[in-house]
Structure formats: structure tokens, C-alpha cells
Backbone as XML, in Angstrom:
<?xml version="1.0"?>
<chain id="A" units="angstrom">
  <residue number="1" name="MET">
    <atom name="N" x="-7.102" y="-29.206" z="74.453"/>
    <atom name="CA" x="-6.104" y="-28.816" z="75.396"/>
    <atom name="C" x="-5.957" y="-27.296" z="75.324"/>
  </residue>
  <residue number="2" name="HIS">
    <atom name="N" x="-6.014" y="-26.646" z="76.498"/>
    <atom name="CA" x="-5.925" y="-25.189" z="76.557"/>
    <atom name="C" x="-4.912" y="-24.782" z="77.625"/>
  </residue>
  <residue number="3" name="MET">
    <atom name="N" x="-3.912" y="-23.988" z="77.218"/>
    <atom name="CA" x="-2.968" y="-23.436" z="78.189"/>
    <atom name="C" x="-3.694" y="-22.339" z="78.950"/>
  </residue>
  <residue number="4" name="LEU">
    <atom name="N" x="-3.846" y="-22.506" z="80.261"/>
    <atom name="CA" x="-4.566" y="-21.537" z="81.077"/>
    <atom name="C" x="-3.628" y="-20.583" z="81.803"/>
  </residue>
  <residue number="5" name="TYR">
    <atom name="N" x="-2.441" y="-21.061" z="82.129"/>
    <atom name="CA" x="-1.528" y="-20.255" z="82.931"/>
    <atom name="C" x="-0.113" y="-20.711" z="82.657"/>
  </residue>
  <residue number="6" name="ASN">
    <atom name="N" x="0.811" y="-19.751" z="82.579"/>
    <atom name="CA" x="2.208" y="-20.074" z="82.346"/>
    <atom name="C" x="3.066" y="-18.993" z="82.981"/>
  </residue>
  <residue number="7" name="SER">
    <atom name="N" x="3.736" y="-19.350" z="84.074"/>
    <atom name="CA" x="4.642" y="-18.407" z="84.740"/>
    <atom name="C" x="6.037" y="-19.027" z="84.735"/>
  </residue>
  <residue number="8" name="ASP">
    <atom name="N" x="6.974" y="-18.360" z="85.385"/>
    <atom name="CA" x="8.316" y="-18.921" z="85.494"/>
    <atom name="C" x="8.327" y="-20.200" z="86.319"/>
  </residue>
  <residue number="9" name="ASN">
    <atom name="N" x="7.349" y="-20.336" z="87.213"/>
    <atom name="CA" x="7.317" y="-21.469" z="88.140"/>
    <atom name="C" x="6.371" y="-22.598" z="87.749"/>
  </residue>
  <residue number="10" name="TYR">
    <atom name="N" x="5.215" y="-22.247" z="87.165"/>
    <atom name="CA" x="4.169" y="-23.240" z="86.912"/>
    <atom name="C" x="3.537" y="-23.061" z="85.542"/>
  </residue>
  <residue number="11" name="ALA">
    <atom name="N" x="2.966" y="-24.155" z="85.056"/>
    <atom name="CA" x="2.119" y="-24.129" z="83.865"/>
    <atom name="C" x="0.872" y="-24.941" z="84.192"/>
  </residue>
  <residue number="12" name="VAL">
    <atom name="N" x="-0.283" y="-24.449" z="83.737"/>
    <atom name="CA" x="-1.551" y="-25.155" z="83.950"/>
    <atom name="C" x="-2.226" y="-25.318" z="82.601"/>
  </residue>
  <residue number="13" name="VAL">
    <atom name="N" x="-2.577" y="-26.554" z="82.292"/>
    <atom name="CA" x="-3.247" y="-26.876" z="81.041"/>
    <atom name="C" x="-4.572" y="-27.544" z="81.362"/>
  </residue>
  <residue number="14" name="GLN">
    <atom name="N" x="-5.632" y="-27.070" z="80.716"/>
    <atom name="CA" x="-6.940" y="-27.707" z="80.859"/>
    <atom name="C" x="-7.074" y="-28.723" z="79.737"/>
  </residue>
  <residue number="15" name="ILE">
    <atom name="N" x="-7.459" y="-29.934" z="80.095"/>
    <atom name="CA" x="-7.605" y="-31.008" z="79.115"/>
    <atom name="C" x="-9.043" y="-31.482" z="79.143"/>
  </residue>
  <residue number="16" name="GLU">
    <atom name="N" x="-9.695" y="-31.421" z="77.998"/>
    <atom name="CA" x="-11.055" y="-31.935" z="77.861"/>
    <atom name="C" x="-11.044" y="-33.014" z="76.799"/>
  </residue>
  <residue number="17" name="MET">
    <atom name="N" x="-11.744" y="-34.102" z="77.080"/>
    <atom name="CA" x="-11.784" y="-35.207" z="76.143"/>
    <atom name="C" x="-13.224" y="-35.700" z="76.045"/>
  </residue>
  <residue number="18" name="ALA">
    <atom name="N" x="-13.743" y="-35.716" z="74.850"/>
    <atom name="CA" x="-15.091" y="-36.243" z="74.647"/>
    <atom name="C" x="-15.079" y="-37.743" z="74.879"/>
  </residue>
  <residue number="19" name="ALA">
    <atom name="N" x="-16.167" y="-38.283" z="75.331"/>
    <atom name="CA" x="-16.271" y="-39.717" z="75.613"/>
    <atom name="C" x="-15.950" y="-40.548" z="74.381"/>
  </residue>
  <residue number="20" name="GLU">
    <atom name="N" x="-16.304" y="-40.049" z="73.217"/>
    <atom name="CA" x="-16.025" y="-40.790" z="71.986"/>
    <atom name="C" x="-14.528" y="-40.935" z="71.773"/>
  </residue>
  <residue number="21" name="GLN">
    <atom name="N" x="-13.751" y="-39.917" z="72.147"/>
    <atom name="CA" x="-12.303" y="-39.980" z="72.016"/>
    <atom name="C" x="-11.712" y="-40.984" z="72.991"/>
  </residue>
  <residue number="22" name="ALA">
    <atom name="N" x="-12.377" y="-41.219" z="74.092"/>
    <atom name="CA" x="-11.897" y="-42.162" z="75.099"/>
    <atom name="C" x="-12.260" y="-43.600" z="74.732"/>
  </residue>
  <residue number="23" name="GLY">
    <atom name="N" x="-12.868" y="-43.799" z="73.589"/>
    <atom name="CA" x="-13.246" y="-45.131" z="73.156"/>
    <atom name="C" x="-14.633" y="-45.537" z="73.601"/>
  </residue>
  <residue number="24" name="LEU">
    <atom name="N" x="-15.368" y="-44.627" z="74.162"/>
    <atom name="CA" x="-16.728" y="-44.919" z="74.603"/>
    <atom name="C" x="-17.697" y="-44.487" z="73.509"/>
  </residue>
  <residue number="25" name="HIS">
    <atom name="N" x="-18.672" y="-45.315" z="73.219"/>
    <atom name="CA" x="-19.644" y="-44.991" z="72.189"/>
    <atom name="C" x="-20.985" y="-44.724" z="72.865"/>
  </residue>
  <residue number="26" name="LEU">
    <atom name="N" x="-21.268" y="-43.478" z="73.089"/>
    <atom name="CA" x="-22.499" y="-43.091" z="73.752"/>
    <atom name="C" x="-23.301" y="-42.195" z="72.831"/>
  </residue>
  <residue number="27" name="ALA">
    <atom name="N" x="-24.606" y="-42.316" z="72.897"/>
    <atom name="CA" x="-25.456" y="-41.451" z="72.078"/>
    <atom name="C" x="-25.338" y="-40.006" z="72.531"/>
  </residue>
  <residue number="28" name="GLN">
    <atom name="N" x="-25.083" y="-39.830" z="73.790"/>
    <atom name="CA" x="-24.979" y="-38.495" z="74.365"/>
    <atom name="C" x="-23.502" y="-38.098" z="74.427"/>
  </residue>
  <residue number="29" name="ALA">
    <atom name="N" x="-23.195" y="-36.841" z="74.112"/>
    <atom name="CA" x="-21.812" y="-36.365" z="74.119"/>
    <atom name="C" x="-21.383" y="-36.000" z="75.539"/>
  </residue>
  <residue number="30" name="LEU">
    <atom name="N" x="-20.733" y="-36.930" z="76.219"/>
    <atom name="CA" x="-20.217" y="-36.689" z="77.551"/>
    <atom name="C" x="-18.781" y="-36.185" z="77.436"/>
  </residue>
  <residue number="31" name="THR">
    <atom name="N" x="-18.343" y="-35.437" z="78.410"/>
    <atom name="CA" x="-16.952" y="-34.989" z="78.403"/>
    <atom name="C" x="-16.276" y="-35.366" z="79.705"/>
  </residue>
  <residue number="32" name="ARG">
    <atom name="N" x="-15.000" y="-35.609" z="79.606"/>
    <atom name="CA" x="-14.132" y="-35.872" z="80.750"/>
    <atom name="C" x="-12.970" y="-34.927" z="80.627"/>
  </residue>
  <residue number="33" name="GLY">
    <atom name="N" x="-12.286" y="-34.756" z="81.674"/>
    <atom name="CA" x="-11.098" y="-33.938" z="81.600"/>
    <atom name="C" x="-10.618" y="-33.532" z="82.963"/>
  </residue>
  <residue number="34" name="GLY">
    <atom name="N" x="-9.687" y="-32.603" z="82.959"/>
    <atom name="CA" x="-9.124" y="-32.134" z="84.204"/>
    <atom name="C" x="-8.056" y="-31.101" z="83.919"/>
  </residue>
  <residue number="35" name="TYR">
    <atom name="N" x="-7.138" y="-30.988" z="84.856"/>
    <atom name="CA" x="-6.091" y="-29.988" z="84.757"/>
    <atom name="C" x="-4.738" y="-30.651" z="84.996"/>
  </residue>
  <residue number="36" name="GLU">
    <atom name="N" x="-3.782" y="-30.308" z="84.166"/>
    <atom name="CA" x="-2.413" y="-30.737" z="84.365"/>
    <atom name="C" x="-1.653" y="-29.542" z="84.926"/>
  </residue>
  <residue number="37" name="ILE">
    <atom name="N" x="-1.021" y="-29.736" z="86.065"/>
    <atom name="CA" x="-0.239" y="-28.685" z="86.702"/>
    <atom name="C" x="1.216" y="-29.126" z="86.691"/>
  </residue>
  <residue number="38" name="VAL">
    <atom name="N" x="2.075" y="-28.283" z="86.124"/>
    <atom name="CA" x="3.498" y="-28.596" z="86.012"/>
    <atom name="C" x="4.287" y="-27.642" z="86.893"/>
  </residue>
  <residue number="39" name="ASP">
    <atom name="N" x="5.081" y="-28.211" z="87.782"/>
    <atom name="CA" x="6.016" y="-27.443" z="88.599"/>
    <atom name="C" x="7.334" y="-27.449" z="87.832"/>
  </residue>
  <residue number="40" name="LYS">
    <atom name="N" x="7.697" y="-26.322" z="87.270"/>
    <atom name="CA" x="8.857" y="-26.243" z="86.389"/>
    <atom name="C" x="10.180" y="-26.459" z="87.128"/>
  </residue>
  <residue number="41" name="PHE">
    <atom name="N" x="10.285" y="-25.986" z="88.370"/>
    <atom name="CA" x="11.534" y="-26.131" z="89.105"/>
    <atom name="C" x="11.719" y="-27.540" z="89.654"/>
  </residue>
  <residue number="42" name="ALA">
    <atom name="N" x="10.656" y="-28.128" z="90.158"/>
    <atom name="CA" x="10.731" y="-29.498" z="90.669"/>
    <atom name="C" x="10.723" y="-30.514" z="89.531"/>
  </residue>
  <residue number="43" name="ARG">
    <atom name="N" x="10.341" y="-30.057" z="88.340"/>
    <atom name="CA" x="10.246" y="-30.916" z="87.155"/>
    <atom name="C" x="9.311" y="-32.104" z="87.411"/>
  </residue>
  <residue number="44" name="LYS">
    <atom name="N" x="8.146" y="-31.767" z="88.022"/>
    <atom name="CA" x="7.116" y="-32.777" z="88.276"/>
    <atom name="C" x="5.774" y="-32.226" z="87.838"/>
  </residue>
  <residue number="45" name="GLU">
    <atom name="N" x="4.846" y="-33.142" z="87.592"/>
    <atom name="CA" x="3.508" y="-32.748" z="87.159"/>
    <atom name="C" x="2.472" y="-33.601" z="87.850"/>
  </residue>
  <residue number="46" name="ILE">
    <atom name="N" x="1.253" y="-33.085" z="87.857"/>
    <atom name="CA" x="0.117" y="-33.819" z="88.389"/>
    <atom name="C" x="-1.082" y="-33.538" z="87.485"/>
  </residue>
  <residue number="47" name="PHE">
    <atom name="N" x="-1.888" y="-34.562" z="87.268"/>
    <atom name="CA" x="-3.139" y="-34.416" z="86.538"/>
    <atom name="C" x="-4.257" y="-34.615" z="87.545"/>
  </residue>
  <residue number="48" name="ILE">
    <atom name="N" x="-5.127" y="-33.616" z="87.667"/>
    <atom name="CA" x="-6.252" y="-33.733" z="88.595"/>
    <atom name="C" x="-7.553" y="-33.760" z="87.803"/>
  </residue>
  <residue number="49" name="GLU">
    <atom name="N" x="-8.492" y="-34.551" z="88.296"/>
    <atom name="CA" x="-9.805" y="-34.642" z="87.650"/>
    <atom name="C" x="-10.858" y="-34.875" z="88.713"/>
  </residue>
  <residue number="50" name="GLY">
    <atom name="N" x="-12.095" y="-34.895" z="88.296"/>
    <atom name="CA" x="-13.198" y="-35.171" z="89.203"/>
    <atom name="C" x="-13.399" y="-34.085" z="90.242"/>
  </residue>
  <residue number="51" name="ALA">
    <atom name="N" x="-13.679" y="-34.506" z="91.482"/>
    <atom name="CA" x="-13.973" y="-33.563" z="92.559"/>
    <atom name="C" x="-12.785" y="-32.652" z="92.866"/>
  </residue>
  <residue number="52" name="LEU">
    <atom name="N" x="-11.579" y="-33.184" z="92.782"/>
    <atom name="CA" x="-10.402" y="-32.364" z="93.045"/>
    <atom name="C" x="-10.245" y="-31.277" z="91.986"/>
  </residue>
  <residue number="53" name="ALA">
    <atom name="N" x="-10.505" y="-31.622" z="90.729"/>
    <atom name="CA" x="-10.435" y="-30.634" z="89.649"/>
    <atom name="C" x="-11.512" y="-29.571" z="89.819"/>
  </residue>
  <residue number="54" name="GLU">
    <atom name="N" x="-12.674" y="-29.968" z="90.255"/>
    <atom name="CA" x="-13.757" y="-29.003" z="90.479"/>
    <atom name="C" x="-13.401" y="-28.046" z="91.613"/>
  </residue>
  <residue number="55" name="SER">
    <atom name="N" x="-12.820" y="-28.573" z="92.672"/>
    <atom name="CA" x="-12.371" y="-27.741" z="93.786"/>
    <atom name="C" x="-11.273" y="-26.776" z="93.331"/>
  </residue>
  <residue number="56" name="PHE">
    <atom name="N" x="-10.362" y="-27.257" z="92.517"/>
    <atom name="CA" x="-9.295" y="-26.419" z="91.964"/>
    <atom name="C" x="-9.885" y="-25.270" z="91.147"/>
  </residue>
  <residue number="57" name="LYS">
    <atom name="N" x="-10.834" y="-25.600" z="90.284"/>
    <atom name="CA" x="-11.477" y="-24.598" z="89.436"/>
    <atom name="C" x="-12.184" y="-23.531" z="90.269"/>
  </residue>
  <residue number="58" name="GLU">
    <atom name="N" x="-12.927" y="-23.960" z="91.288"/>
    <atom name="CA" x="-13.636" y="-23.017" z="92.148"/>
    <atom name="C" x="-12.657" y="-22.107" z="92.885"/>
  </residue>
  <residue number="59" name="GLY">
    <atom name="N" x="-11.536" y="-22.656" z="93.342"/>
    <atom name="CA" x="-10.524" y="-21.862" z="94.021"/>
    <atom name="C" x="-9.882" y="-20.839" z="93.097"/>
  </residue>
  <residue number="60" name="VAL">
    <atom name="N" x="-9.630" y="-21.248" z="91.853"/>
    <atom name="CA" x="-9.052" y="-20.328" z="90.868"/>
    <atom name="C" x="-10.033" y="-19.194" z="90.577"/>
  </residue>
  <residue number="61" name="GLU">
    <atom name="N" x="-11.303" y="-19.531" z="90.393"/>
    <atom name="CA" x="-12.310" y="-18.501" z="90.114"/>
    <atom name="C" x="-12.413" y="-17.501" z="91.268"/>
  </residue>
  <residue number="62" name="ALA">
    <atom name="N" x="-12.369" y="-17.988" z="92.500"/>
    <atom name="CA" x="-12.420" y="-17.093" z="93.661"/>
    <atom name="C" x="-11.172" y="-16.223" z="93.728"/>
  </residue>
  <residue number="63" name="LEU">
    <atom name="N" x="-10.044" y="-16.803" z="93.417"/>
    <atom name="CA" x="-8.790" y="-16.059" z="93.438"/>
    <atom name="C" x="-8.767" y="-14.973" z="92.372"/>
  </residue>
  <residue number="64" name="ILE">
    <atom name="N" x="-9.277" y="-15.283" z="91.197"/>
    <atom name="CA" x="-9.294" y="-14.325" z="90.096"/>
    <atom name="C" x="-10.119" y="-13.096" z="90.450"/>
  </residue>
  <residue number="65" name="GLU">
    <atom name="N" x="-11.192" y="-13.289" z="91.218"/>
    <atom name="CA" x="-12.036" y="-12.161" z="91.627"/>
    <atom name="C" x="-11.262" y="-11.117" z="92.441"/>
  </residue>
  <residue number="66" name="SER">
    <atom name="N" x="-10.185" y="-11.550" z="93.100"/>
    <atom name="CA" x="-9.397" y="-10.623" z="93.917"/>
    <atom name="C" x="-8.215" y="-10.023" z="93.157"/>
  </residue>
  <residue number="67" name="SER">
    <atom name="N" x="-8.152" y="-10.257" z="91.848"/>
    <atom name="CA" x="-7.050" y="-9.759" z="91.006"/>
    <atom name="C" x="-5.691" y="-10.092" z="91.622"/>
  </residue>
  <residue number="68" name="PRO">
    <atom name="N" x="-5.339" y="-11.378" z="91.687"/>
    <atom name="CA" x="-4.116" y="-11.791" z="92.376"/>
    <atom name="C" x="-2.845" y="-11.403" z="91.608"/>
  </residue>
  <residue number="69" name="SER">
    <atom name="N" x="-1.768" y="-11.286" z="92.348"/>
    <atom name="CA" x="-0.459" y="-11.110" z="91.714"/>
    <atom name="C" x="0.020" y="-12.483" z="91.242"/>
  </residue>
  <residue number="70" name="ILE">
    <atom name="N" x="1.060" y="-12.497" z="90.461"/>
    <atom name="CA" x="1.630" y="-13.768" z="90.002"/>
    <atom name="C" x="2.081" y="-14.582" z="91.214"/>
  </residue>
  <residue number="71" name="GLU">
    <atom name="N" x="2.649" y="-13.926" z="92.200"/>
    <atom name="CA" x="3.118" y="-14.620" z="93.398"/>
    <atom name="C" x="1.959" y="-15.271" z="94.149"/>
  </residue>
  <residue number="72" name="GLU">
    <atom name="N" x="0.836" y="-14.585" z="94.257"/>
    <atom name="CA" x="-0.337" y="-15.142" z="94.940"/>
    <atom name="C" x="-0.900" y="-16.335" z="94.165"/>
  </residue>
  <residue number="73" name="PHE">
    <atom name="N" x="-0.935" y="-16.217" z="92.854"/>
    <atom name="CA" x="-1.462" y="-17.321" z="92.047"/>
    <atom name="C" x="-0.519" y="-18.518" z="92.128"/>
  </residue>
  <residue number="74" name="ASP">
    <atom name="N" x="0.794" y="-18.260" z="92.059"/>
    <atom name="CA" x="1.764" y="-19.352" z="92.179"/>
    <atom name="C" x="1.663" y="-20.023" z="93.553"/>
  </residue>
  <residue number="75" name="ALA">
    <atom name="N" x="1.399" y="-19.256" z="94.604"/>
    <atom name="CA" x="1.237" y="-19.828" z="95.948"/>
    <atom name="C" x="0.031" y="-20.770" z="95.986"/>
  </residue>
  <residue number="76" name="TYR">
    <atom name="N" x="-1.045" y="-20.396" z="95.297"/>
    <atom name="CA" x="-2.221" y="-21.271" z="95.219"/>
    <atom name="C" x="-1.865" y="-22.568" z="94.482"/>
  </residue>
  <residue number="77" name="LEU">
    <atom name="N" x="-1.154" y="-22.448" z="93.377"/>
    <atom name="CA" x="-0.779" y="-23.633" z="92.599"/>
    <atom name="C" x="0.168" y="-24.539" z="93.367"/>
  </residue>
  <residue number="78" name="GLU">
    <atom name="N" x="0.972" y="-23.949" z="94.218"/>
    <atom name="CA" x="1.937" y="-24.729" z="94.998"/>
    <atom name="C" x="1.255" y="-25.782" z="95.860"/>
  </residue>
  <residue number="79" name="ARG">
    <atom name="N" x="0.042" y="-25.489" z="96.332"/>
    <atom name="CA" x="-0.698" y="-26.462" z="97.144"/>
    <atom name="C" x="-0.989" y="-27.739" z="96.355"/>
  </residue>
  <residue number="80" name="TYR">
    <atom name="N" x="-1.301" y="-27.594" z="95.092"/>
    <atom name="CA" x="-1.601" y="-28.751" z="94.251"/>
    <atom name="C" x="-0.321" y="-29.384" z="93.709"/>
  </residue>
  <residue number="81" name="ALA">
    <atom name="N" x="0.633" y="-28.543" z="93.337"/>
    <atom name="CA" x="1.887" y="-29.055" z="92.787"/>
    <atom name="C" x="2.651" y="-29.872" z="93.821"/>
  </residue>
  <residue number="82" name="GLY">
    <atom name="N" x="2.421" y="-29.590" z="95.092"/>
    <atom name="CA" x="3.073" y="-30.358" z="96.145"/>
    <atom name="C" x="2.689" y="-31.836" z="96.133"/>
  </residue>
  <residue number="83" name="MET">
    <atom name="N" x="1.575" y="-32.162" z="95.511"/>
    <atom name="CA" x="1.132" y="-33.554" z="95.397"/>
    <atom name="C" x="1.723" y="-34.261" z="94.184"/>
  </residue>
  <residue number="84" name="ALA">
    <atom name="N" x="2.419" y="-33.517" z="93.338"/>
    <atom name="CA" x="2.928" y="-34.067" z="92.076"/>
    <atom name="C" x="3.973" y="-35.148" z="92.333"/>
  </residue>
  <residue number="85" name="GLN">
    <atom name="N" x="3.836" y="-36.251" z="91.639"/>
    <atom name="CA" x="4.772" y="-37.371" z="91.737"/>
    <atom name="C" x="5.400" y="-37.722" z="90.393"/>
  </residue>
  <residue number="86" name="GLN">
    <atom name="N" x="4.691" y="-37.359" z="89.323"/>
    <atom name="CA" x="5.118" y="-37.743" z="87.975"/>
    <atom name="C" x="6.231" y="-36.811" z="87.494"/>
  </residue>
  <residue number="87" name="PRO">
    <atom name="N" x="7.412" y="-37.349" z="87.177"/>
    <atom name="CA" x="8.474" y="-36.480" z="86.652"/>
    <atom name="C" x="8.136" y="-36.004" z="85.237"/>
  </residue>
  <residue number="88" name="VAL">
    <atom name="N" x="8.557" y="-34.781" z="84.946"/>
    <atom name="CA" x="8.359" y="-34.239" z="83.602"/>
    <atom name="C" x="9.473" y="-34.807" z="82.726"/>
  </residue>
  <residue number="89" name="VAL">
    <atom name="N" x="9.084" y="-35.427" z="81.619"/>
    <atom name="CA" x="10.054" y="-36.024" z="80.706"/>
    <atom name="C" x="9.877" y="-35.402" z="79.338"/>
  </residue>
  <residue number="90" name="MET">
    <atom name="N" x="10.971" y="-34.943" z="78.774"/>
    <atom name="CA" x="10.934" y="-34.379" z="77.430"/>
    <atom name="C" x="11.071" y="-35.508" z="76.412"/>
  </residue>
  <residue number="91" name="HIS">
    <atom name="N" x="10.282" y="-35.415" z="75.343"/>
    <atom name="CA" x="10.349" y="-36.445" z="74.288"/>
    <atom name="C" x="11.081" y="-35.881" z="73.100"/>
  </residue>
</chain>
């Protein structure tokens, strides 16, 4: 788990899990994972993986090339956070 971004509005965590950790026993070391995006004000989160996570990653990389402001980066995250349904619960 890697914290990639943390602003007043959003947090983004990259989660990678080896197949062995998922209970799969493969000779080859496969990895799964995705990104957890937390909307701090709405108190909701979303976990994206697969093609959506790849699209998210490509968009972030393109955005980084333009040296975005925090507001621009938060605006990009807002597109994904808008899909969030899972409430954030403190344990």
C-alpha cells in the first residue's frame, strides 16, 4: 500500500497484492491491485481496478506532465470520486 496523494479534499492510495496473498497458488508471481480514492468531504471512497485503474493511471501521468496545481489535480480526482458509494468508516 502506497500513499500517492493527500490533499485537504482527497487521498489516493495505490494497493498492490501478489496473487499468493489473494490465496492463489501460482508458479508465476502475478499481481493485482488498484487505487483507492477517498473524498474527505463527502466521506466516501471508491476502489478502482482493471481497465478503469489503468485509465486513471494514464490520466494522472498526463496531468503530471503539465505540472498541475492542487486544484487541477483535485478536479481530476473529482471525476472518479463522484462514483464513490462506499462510506468511509473509522475503526
